[in-house]
C-alpha positions in Angstrom: -46.8 134.0 -5.5 -44.6 132.4 -2.9 -41.8 133.9 -0.9 -39.0 132.4 -3.1 -40.5 134.0 -6.2 -40.7 137.4 -4.5 -37.1 137.1 -3.3 -35.9 136.1 -6.7 -37.8 139.0 -8.3 -36.2 141.4 -5.8 -32.8 140.0 -6.4 -33.1 140.3 -10.1 -34.3 143.9 -9.8 -31.4 144.8 -7.6 -28.9 143.2 -9.9 -30.4 145.0 -12.9 -30.2 148.3 -11.1 -26.6 147.6 -10.2 -25.6 146.7 -13.7 -27.4 149.8 -15.1 -25.8 152.2 -12.6 -22.3 150.7 -12.6 -20.8 152.3 -15.7 -21.7 155.9 -14.7 -20.8 155.4 -11.0 -17.4 153.7 -11.8 -16.4 156.5 -14.2 -17.4 159.1 -11.6 -15.3 157.4 -8.9 -12.3 157.2 -11.3 -12.6 160.9 -12.3 -13.0 161.9 -8.6 -9.8 159.9 -7.7 -7.8 161.5 -10.5 -9.0 165.0 -9.7 -8.4 164.5 -6.0 -4.8 163.4 -6.8 -4.3 166.4 -9.0 -5.7 168.7 -6.3 -3.4 167.2 -3.7 -0.3 167.5 -5.9 -1.1 171.1 -7.0 -2.7 172.1 -3.6 -5.6 173.7 -5.4 -8.7 173.3 -3.2 -11.4 174.7 -5.4 -14.8 172.9 -5.0 -15.9 173.5 -8.6 -12.7 171.9 -9.9 -13.7 168.6 -8.4 -17.4 168.8 -9.3 -17.5 170.0 -12.9 -15.2 167.3 -14.4 -17.2 164.5 -12.7 -20.5 165.8 -14.0 -19.2 166.3 -17.5 -17.6 162.9 -17.8 -20.6 161.2 -16.1 -23.0 162.8 -18.6 -20.7 161.8 -21.5 -20.6 158.2 -20.3 -24.4 158.2 -19.8 -24.9 159.4 -23.4 -22.4 156.8 -24.7 -24.0 153.9 -22.8 -27.6 155.0 -23.1 -28.5 152.5 -26.0 -27.1 149.6 -24.0 -28.8 150.7 -20.8 -32.2 151.1 -22.6 -31.7 147.6 -24.2 -31.0 146.0 -20.8 -34.0 147.7 -19.2 -36.3 146.7 -22.0 -35.1 143.1 -21.8 -35.7 143.1 -18.1 -39.1 144.6 -18.5 -40.1 142.2 -21.2 -39.1 139.2 -19.1 -41.0 140.5 -16.1 -44.1 141.3 -18.1 -44.0 138.0 -20.0 -43.8 136.0 -16.7 -46.7 137.7 -15.0 -49.2 134.8 -15.5 -46.7 132.2 -14.3 -45.8 134.3 -11.3 -49.4 134.9 -10.3 -50.3 131.2 -10.8 -47.3 130.1 -8.8 -45.7 128.1 -11.6 
């Protein structure tokens, strides 16, 4: 395996991880922003008020997106495993 193949495999792994983590992280950031605005408007500074809604919504999004996430991960793994001989041989 040459350096270009290793860099390409690393880039593909990072992009897959980014795509898999993006839905949950984006929803978490959106909920944090909304809760932060509500806390600022109402001047309620309770720590659990900002933590609990984020966790609940992130778990709900994870449950909703789980079939798609697993499908993407399986596709990535199948492609990686299928190309092992070509990667080892350098072709």
